[in-house]
C-alpha positions in Angstrom: 2.9 20.2 -19.9 -0.3 20.3 -18.4 -1.0 20.8 -14.7 -0.2 17.0 -13.1 -2.5 16.8 -9.7 -2.8 13.2 -9.4 -1.1 10.1 -10.2 -2.3 6.2 -9.4 0.3 3.6 -9.1 -1.1 0.1 -8.7 0.9 -3.4 -8.5 -1.5 -5.9 -10.2 -1.6 -9.7 -11.7 1.6 -10.0 -9.1 1.8 -11.1 -5.4 1.3 -8.4 -3.0 -1.0 -6.5 -5.4 -1.6 -2.9 -4.1 -2.5 0.7 -5.0 -1.3 4.0 -4.1 -2.5 7.7 -5.1 -0.1 11.1 -5.1 -1.3 14.3 -5.2 1.0 17.1 -6.1 3.9 15.0 -6.0 3.5 13.7 -2.6 2.0 10.5 -0.8 -2.1 10.5 -0.2 -2.5 7.1 0.3 -1.2 3.3 0.0 -2.7 0.1 0.9 -2.2 -3.9 -0.1 -5.2 -5.4 -1.5 -4.6 -8.0 0.8 -5.6 -6.1 3.9 -9.2 -5.5 2.4 -9.7 -8.9 0.6 -8.3 -10.9 4.0 -6.2 -13.0 1.8 -2.3 -12.9 2.3 -0.6 -11.5 -0.2 -3.2 -11.5 -3.1 -2.7 -11.1 -6.5 -4.8 -9.7 -9.0 -6.0 -6.4 -9.9 -5.9 -4.0 -7.1 -9.4 -2.6 -7.4 -10.5 -1.9 -3.3 -7.2 -0.8 -3.1 -7.8 1.8 -5.9 -11.0 2.7 -4.5 -9.8 3.1 -1.2 -7.2 5.7 -2.1 -9.6 7.2 -4.3 -12.0 7.7 -1.3 -9.5 9.1 0.7 -9.0 11.8 -1.7 -12.0 12.5 -2.1 -11.7 12.0 -6.0 -13.2 9.6 -8.8 -11.2 7.5 -11.2 -12.2 10.2 -14.1 -10.2 13.2 -11.7 -6.9 11.0 -12.4 -4.2 12.4 -14.5 -1.8 9.1 -15.2 -2.2 5.6 -14.1 1.2 4.0 -13.8 1.7 0.0 -13.7 5.2 -1.5 -12.2 5.2 -4.2 -15.0 6.6 -3.6 -18.6 6.2 -7.0 -20.5 7.6 -5.6 -23.7 11.0 -4.7 -21.7 14.1 -7.4 -22.4 12.0 -8.9 -25.4 15.5 -9.8 -27.0 16.8 -11.6 -23.6 13.9 -13.3 -23.3 13.6 -14.1 -27.0 17.2 -16.0 -26.7 16.3 -17.5 -23.2 13.9 -19.5 -25.1 15.6 -20.8 -27.8 18.2 -21.3 -25.4 16.1 -23.6 -22.9 13.2 -24.7 -24.6 10.9 -24.0 -21.3 8.1 -26.1 -20.8 5.2 -25.1 -22.9 2.7 -24.2 -20.1 5.1 -22.2 -18.7 5.1 -20.1 -21.8 1.1 -19.9 -21.5 1.5 -19.0 -18.7 3.7 -15.8 -19.1 1.7 -15.1 -22.0 -1.6 -14.7 -20.2 -0.3 -12.6 -17.7 1.2 -9.8 -19.8 -2.1 -10.1 -21.8 -3.9 -8.8 -18.6 -1.3 -6.2 -18.1 -1.7 -5.3 -21.6 -5.4 -5.2 -21.6 -5.3 -2.5 -17.9 -7.1 0.4 -19.2 -10.4 -2.5 -20.2 -9.9 -3.3 -16.3 -10.2 0.0 -15.0 -13.0 0.6 -17.4 -15.1 -2.9 -16.5 -14.2 -2.2 -13.0 -15.7 1.7 -12.3 -18.2 0.8 -15.0 -16.9 3.8 -17.3 -17.2 4.7 -20.9 -13.6 4.1 -22.7 -14.0 8.3 -22.9 -14.5 8.9 -19.4 -11.3 7.6 -18.6 -9.0 10.6 -19.6 -5.9 9.1 -17.5 -2.6 8.5 -19.9 -1.0 5.0 -18.8 2.5 4.4 -18.1 4.3 0.9 -17.8 7.1 0.9 -15.7 9.6 -2.1 -15.4 9.5 -3.6 -12.4 12.9 -3.3 -10.8 12.6 0.6 -11.9 9.9 0.6 -9.6 11.5 -0.8 -7.1 14.3 1.2 -7.2 12.1 4.4 -7.6 10.3 3.2 -4.3 13.3 3.7 -2.2 15.3 6.8 -3.8 12.8 9.5 -4.5 10.9 8.9 -1.7 14.4 9.0 0.6 16.2 11.9 2.2 18.6 11.6 -0.3 19.5 13.9 -3.1 22.0 11.3 -4.6 22.6 7.6 -3.6 23.6 4.4 -4.8 20.4 2.2 -5.8 19.3 -1.3 -5.8 17.1 -3.8 -6.1 17.6 -7.5 -5.7 14.2 -9.9 -5.7 13.1 -13.4 -7.5 12.0 -11.9 -10.7 10.3 -9.5 -12.4 10.0 -8.4 -16.3 12.5 -11.1 -16.8 15.5 -9.4 -14.2 16.1 -10.6 -11.0 18.9 -7.8 -10.1 19.7 -4.2 -10.9 21.5 -1.5 -9.9 22.8 2.2 -10.6 23.1 5.7 -9.4 20.2 8.1 -8.3 20.3 11.5 -8.7 18.0 14.2 -8.1 14.7 13.3 -10.3 16.2 10.6 -12.2 17.8 7.4 -11.4 20.5 5.9 -14.1 21.0 2.2 -14.6 24.4 0.5 -14.7 23.8 -3.4 -14.7 21.4 -5.6 -14.0 21.2 -9.3 -13.8 18.4 -11.8 -16.2 16.3 -14.6 -15.9 16.7 -17.7 -14.6 19.6 -16.3 -12.3 18.0 -15.0 -9.3 19.4 -14.7 -5.5 15.9 -14.5 -4.9 14.9 -17.8 -6.5 18.0 -19.7 -4.6 16.4 -18.6 -1.3 12.9 -19.3 -2.0 14.5 -22.5 -3.5 16.1 -23.3 0.3 12.5 -22.4 1.8 10.6 -24.8 -0.4 13.0 -27.5 0.4 12.8 -26.8 4.2 8.7 -27.4 3.9 7.7 -24.0 3.9 5.7 -23.7 0.5 3.5 -20.6 1.1 4.7 -16.9 -0.7 6.8 -15.1 1.7 8.1 -18.3 3.8 11.1 -17.3 3.4 11.1 -15.3 6.8 10.7 -18.8 8.5 14.4 -19.5 6.8 15.7 -16.2 8.5 13.9 -16.9 12.0 15.3 -20.5 11.9 19.0 -19.6 10.5 19.7 -18.7 14.2 19.3 -21.8 15.6 21.7 -23.9 13.6 25.2 -23.3 11.9 26.7 -22.7 8.6 27.9 -26.2 8.2 26.6 -26.8 4.1 28.4 -23.4 3.6 31.0 -24.7 1.3 28.7 -27.4 -0.6 26.0 -24.7 -0.9 28.5 -22.2 -2.7 28.6 -24.7 -5.6 24.8 -23.3 -6.0 26.2 -20.0 -7.4 28.5 -18.7 -9.2 30.5 -15.4 -8.5 31.3 -13.5 -11.8 33.1 -10.5 -12.2 31.6 -6.7 -11.5 28.8 -7.3 -8.7 27.5 -10.5 -11.6 26.3 -14.3 -10.2 24.7 -16.8 -11.7 23.0 -19.5 -10.5 24.4 -23.1 -11.3 21.2 -24.6 -12.9 21.9 -28.2 -12.3 20.1 -27.2 -8.8 17.0 -25.8 -10.4 14.0 -26.3 -12.3 12.9 -22.9 -13.3 14.7 -22.5 -16.4 13.1 -25.7 -17.8 9.7 -26.6 -16.3 9.1 -22.9 -14.9 7.8 -21.3 -12.1 4.3 -22.0 -12.6 1.7 -18.8 -12.0 -0.9 -19.8 -10.2 -3.9 -18.3 -9.0 -2.4 -14.8 -9.7 -5.6 -13.0 -10.8 -7.1 -13.2 -8.0 -6.3 -15.1 -5.0 -3.5 -16.7 -3.0 -0.3 -16.4 -5.2 1.5 -19.9 -5.6 4.8 -20.9 -6.7 6.0 -23.9 -8.3 8.9 -26.0 -7.1 11.8 -24.3 -7.9 14.8 -26.8 -7.1 16.2 -30.4 -8.8 16.6 -33.8 -7.8 20.6 -32.4 -7.2 19.5 -30.6 -4.2 17.8 -33.4 -2.5 20.8 -35.8 -3.8 23.3 -33.3 -2.2 21.6 -32.3 1.0 19.3 -35.1 1.3 15.7 -35.5 1.8 12.6 -32.6 1.6 11.3 -31.9 4.8 7.9 -32.3 4.6 5.8 -29.2 5.8 4.6 -31.4 9.1 7.8 -32.9 10.0 9.8 -32.2 13.2 12.6 -29.4 12.7 15.9 -31.2 12.7 19.7 -29.8 13.7 20.0 -31.0 9.8 16.8 -28.4 8.6 18.5 -25.7 11.0 21.9 -26.1 9.6 20.4 -25.8 6.5 18.9 -22.2 7.2 21.9 -21.2 8.6 23.6 -22.0 5.2 21.3 -20.7 3.4 21.3 -17.3 5.0 25.3 -17.3 5.2 25.6 -17.7 1.2 22.7 -15.1 0.7 24.7 -12.4 2.7 28.4 -13.7 0.7 26.5 -12.8 -2.4 24.4 -9.5 -1.1 27.6 -7.7 0.6 29.7 -8.7 -3.0 27.0 -7.1 -4.8 27.1 -4.0 -2.6 30.8 -4.0 -2.8 31.0 -3.6 -6.5 27.9 -1.0 -6.6 30.0 1.2 -4.3 32.6 0.7 -6.3 30.9 1.9 -9.4 29.3 4.7 -7.8 31.8 5.6 -5.1 28.8 6.8 -3.6 28.5 6.1 0.3 24.4 6.4 0.3 22.3 3.1 -0.1 18.8 2.9 -1.4 17.3 -0.8 -1.2 14.3 -2.3 -2.3 13.0 -5.2 -3.9 11.6 -8.8 -2.4 15.0 -9.5 -0.2 15.1 -5.9 1.2 12.9 -7.6 4.0 16.1 -10.0 4.9 16.9 -8.2 7.9 19.5 -10.3 9.1 21.4 -9.8 6.5 20.1 -5.2 6.3 21.5 -4.9 9.9 24.8 -6.1 8.9 25.2 -3.4 5.9 27.1 -0.5 7.7 29.9 -3.3 9.2 30.1 -5.5 5.7 30.1 -2.5 3.2 31.4 1.4 2.9 27.7 2.8 2.7 27.1 5.2 5.8 23.5 6.1 5.0 20.6 3.7 4.3 17.4 4.1 3.3 14.7 1.2 2.8 11.5 1.9 2.3 8.5 0.3 4.7 7.2 -1.7 1.7 10.4 -3.1 0.3 8.8 -6.5 -1.7 6.4 -5.9 -4.6 3.7 -4.3 -2.6 5.9 -1.2 -2.6 5.9 -1.5 -6.8 2.8 0.7 -6.6 4.7 3.3 -4.6 7.6 3.4 -7.2 5.8 3.4 -10.1 3.6 6.4 -9.3 6.6 8.3 -8.1 8.6 6.7 -11.1 6.5 8.0 -13.7 6.0 11.6 -11.7 9.9 12.3 -11.1 11.4 10.4 -14.1 9.1 10.1 -17.3 7.3 13.6 -16.3 10.1 15.1 -15.0 8.8 16.7 -11.9 11.0 17.8 -9.1 11.2 15.5 -5.8 9.3 17.3 -2.9 8.4 14.3 -0.5 10.0 11.8 1.9 8.3 8.6 3.3 9.2 8.7 6.5 6.3 7.3 7.7 4.6 3.7 7.0 0.8 5.1 8.0 -0.7 5.3 4.4 -3.7 3.5 4.5 -7.6 3.7 6.5 -8.4 5.0 9.7 -11.5 5.3 11.4 -13.3 8.2 14.0 -14.4 7.6 17.7 -18.0 7.4 16.3 -17.7 4.7 13.4 -15.8 2.6 16.0 -18.5 3.2 19.0 -20.9 2.2 16.4 -19.3 -0.9 15.6 -18.4 -2.0 19.4 -21.9 -1.3 20.2 -22.8 -3.6 17.2 -20.8 -6.3 18.8 -22.6 -5.8 22.2 -19.2 -5.6 23.6 -18.7 -3.6 27.6 -16.3 -0.8 27.0 -14.4 2.5 28.5 -13.5 5.7 26.8 -10.5 7.1 27.9 -9.1 10.8 26.8 -5.5 10.7 25.2 -3.2 10.7 28.8 -5.7 8.2 30.9 -5.8 5.9 27.6 -1.8 5.7 27.8 -1.3 5.4 31.5 -4.3 3.0 31.9 -2.7 0.5 28.8 1.0 1.1 29.6 -0.2 0.0 33.4 -1.7 -3.2 31.9 1.2 -3.7 29.8 3.5 -3.7 33.2 1.0 -5.9 34.9 1.7 -8.5 32.1 -1.3 -8.3 30.1 -1.4 -9.0 26.0 -2.9 -6.0 24.3 -4.4 -5.5 20.8 -3.2 -2.1 19.7 -5.4 -0.5 16.9 -5.0 3.2 16.2 -5.0 5.5 13.1 -3.7 4.6 9.8 -3.3 1.1 8.5 0.3 0.6 7.7 1.8 0.6 4.6 4.5 -2.6 4.5 4.3 -6.1 5.6 5.2 -4.9 9.5 2.6 -3.7 12.2 4.3 -0.7 13.4 2.5 0.3 16.2 -0.9 0.9 14.7 -2.2 -2.3 13.8 0.4 -4.2 16.6 -0.5 -7.1 19.3 1.6 -5.5 22.6 3.0 -7.3 25.8 6.1 -7.3 28.2 9.0 -7.9 26.9 10.8 -8.1 30.5 8.6 -11.0 30.9 10.8 -14.3 30.1 7.5 -16.6 29.3 5.9 -13.6 27.2 7.2 -15.5 23.8 5.5 -18.6 24.8 2.2 -16.9 26.4 1.7 -15.0 23.0 2.1 -18.2 20.6 0.1 -19.9 23.2 -3.0 -17.0 23.4 -2.5 -15.6 19.8 -0.3 -16.1 17.0 0.3 -20.0 17.4 2.8 -20.0 15.2 6.3 -21.9 14.8 8.3 -21.6 17.9 11.2 -20.6 16.5 10.1 -17.3 15.2 10.9 -14.5 17.2 9.0 -11.4 18.7 10.2 -8.1 17.5 11.2 -4.8 20.1 9.6 -1.6 19.6 12.1 1.4 21.0 11.7 4.7 21.6 14.2 5.8 19.1 16.2 8.2 21.2 17.1 4.9 23.0 18.3 2.6 20.2 22.0 2.9 21.3 21.5 2.1 25.1 20.1 -1.5 24.0 21.3 -2.3 20.9 25.0 -2.2 19.3 24.0 0.0 16.3 22.8 3.0 16.9 20.9 4.1 13.5 17.8 4.2 13.3 15.1 1.6 11.9 11.5 2.8 11.7 10.1 0.3 9.4 11.7 -2.8 11.5 13.7 -3.6 8.6 16.8 -4.2 9.7 18.2 -7.1 13.1 20.8 -5.7 15.5 22.5 -7.5 18.1 20.9 -6.5 21.9 24.0 -5.5 23.8 25.1 -8.4 26.5 24.3 -6.8 29.6 20.6 -5.9 28.2 19.7 -9.2 27.3 18.4 -10.4 30.8 16.2 -7.1 31.0 14.2 -7.9 27.9 14.6 -11.6 27.4 11.2 -11.9 25.5 12.7 -10.2 22.6 16.0 -11.7 22.3 16.5 -13.7 19.9 19.1 -17.2 20.3 21.8 -15.5 18.3 21.3 -12.4 20.7 20.0 -10.1 18.3 16.4 -8.5 17.7 14.6 -7.2 14.7 13.9 -3.4 16.1 11.4 -0.9 15.4 12.8 2.7 16.1 9.7 4.8 17.5 9.7 8.9 16.6 7.5 11.1 18.1 7.3 12.5 15.1 5.7 10.1 13.4 3.7 8.2 15.9 3.1 10.1 18.8 0.8 7.7 20.8 2.5 5.2 20.3 5.7 6.9 21.2 4.1 7.9 24.6 2.7 4.7 25.2 6.5 3.2 25.0 7.5 6.2 27.1 5.0 5.5 29.9 5.9 1.7 30.2 9.4 2.9 30.4 8.5 5.2 33.1 6.7 2.4 35.3 9.1 -0.3 34.4 12.4 1.1 33.6 12.3 -0.1 30.2 11.5 2.0 27.0 10.5 -1.2 25.1 7.4 -3.0 23.8 7.1 -6.6 22.6 5.2 -5.3 18.9 4.0 -8.2 16.5 1.5 -7.9 14.1 -2.6 -7.6 14.9 -3.5 -11.2 13.1 -3.5 -14.8 13.4 -2.5 -16.2 10.1 -4.5 -14.0 8.3 -3.5 -10.2 6.8 -3.1 -7.6 9.5 -6.5 -6.2 10.6 -7.5 -3.6 8.9 -10.7 -2.7 10.1 -12.4 -2.2 13.9 -14.4 -5.3 13.0 -11.2 -7.8 12.3 -9.6 -6.8 15.0 -12.4 -7.4 17.7 -12.9 -10.6 15.7 -9.0 -11.3 16.0 -9.7 -10.6 19.9 -12.6 -12.4 20.5 -11.6 -15.9 19.1 -7.9 -15.4 21.1 -7.3 -15.1 24.4 -5.4 -11.7 24.3 -6.4 -9.4 27.4 -7.5 -6.6 26.5 -7.8 -4.8 23.0 -7.7 -0.9 22.8 -9.4 0.6 19.5 -8.9 4.4 19.4 -9.6 6.1 22.8 -11.8 2.6 23.4 -10.7 0.1 25.8 -12.9 -3.7 26.1 -11.2 -5.9 29.0 -11.8 -9.5 28.2 -12.3 -9.9 32.2 
């Protein structure tokens, strides 16, 4: 076999389009297209992310050996045919899917056009990797584990909603899967829509709202999902319409992804009128959210129980859209036999790019593993000179600090109650700001949550803010001590500590934490540590650096956000700008 130098992975013509590049089996760069296009969850061909990856590595598209896409339109063809014959779905639904599949089929031509090539100039071999194979690979092949039970759960991809199996060395063997239209992700999205949240990715709002309610509708809601044997389940399709009318894929070829209504009138008959997006949130809606979260967890832990029984492996690698359900993730240790867990920073569909690339490299090309993704920082970064030029163009007054003085100065401002936009190093890979594109504040100030919402975020009041804590101190403040590097789990905060950090304690006593390691983010760790020296609390509020937009990627976007909001200070690299 010829030398394998570069593998490019992409997620295309799907929500959260993205690209990544691996060199000699190690990740070099990864970025979601939304960060450049500035449209949340951008769907289409990730041309700008691809260009970033190539430019970062100093190569051109002609240097790529393999191009992989996390889609395989021909997968599960027989099951698709049986579904169509049985359900006779709406014709427009079929047309949507056929058009989308055709774009995947013509992916090589897309590269030729975007990079202005002659066909013979593109030497790369193309691989199509099934959606859930890519999800499994995005968790296992970059994990620190040589053997693990593997699980992917999301809405739907390549006609599959759930897939599980076992990973061993450089291969993954699937044991089972659940096909369209049965989907735990679709169940959660249907409830999200019913509660008035219609945008792609709004499920996290239901997670936040669920803490304010009680699962009083759980028994009634259980009628929506039927548990079967060996980890399988089925939706009660009386409550859904996607199997008949389809879930319309609008703007999936260049823009914000939109999904049509999933639930039927039976859901309305059972639970009352749909909440309008501008209607007040009543106790009823909070209880619906709590019940949906409780049912999701019941089915999720049922799947995990059977996965453990089938694999007898107490290590879990988990990805897919529902891997962003941090509430359930934080309960895995208490509700399953798994002792070790790896969830990647981009468990959702952007992670398909990484999964497709490593699936091709490790499984298809049979290359040995040699990379662990213990960091989320894989996007663009900017040097001092470039930052200074941008600040000067914006006529901003700034001060340059050396590293030690920058940390001390910023920590003092935070201790004094200032809100700081913190822009450092490489952009995070995944949906969470993890200390490089973050807005930071003091968690000891009880009013800080309201201050952040008033000054900057302008979002629903029921949504919590996350605590970033030194990795070494997690057990001092939380009931669990297992590291949470990618803000992927929710833990209960110890009752005696809740008054100490009121701004990051959710109404149910939990916090969606990020454990910060000195190894993977030295500057952020030092800032939190210095804040701890000043206040006695080794924790900062960390929320994403944005205002109803994708997380900022470029210094100019950070400056724009700073100028149109009321944050007090912005720190870009070693430059500090004080609004006053």
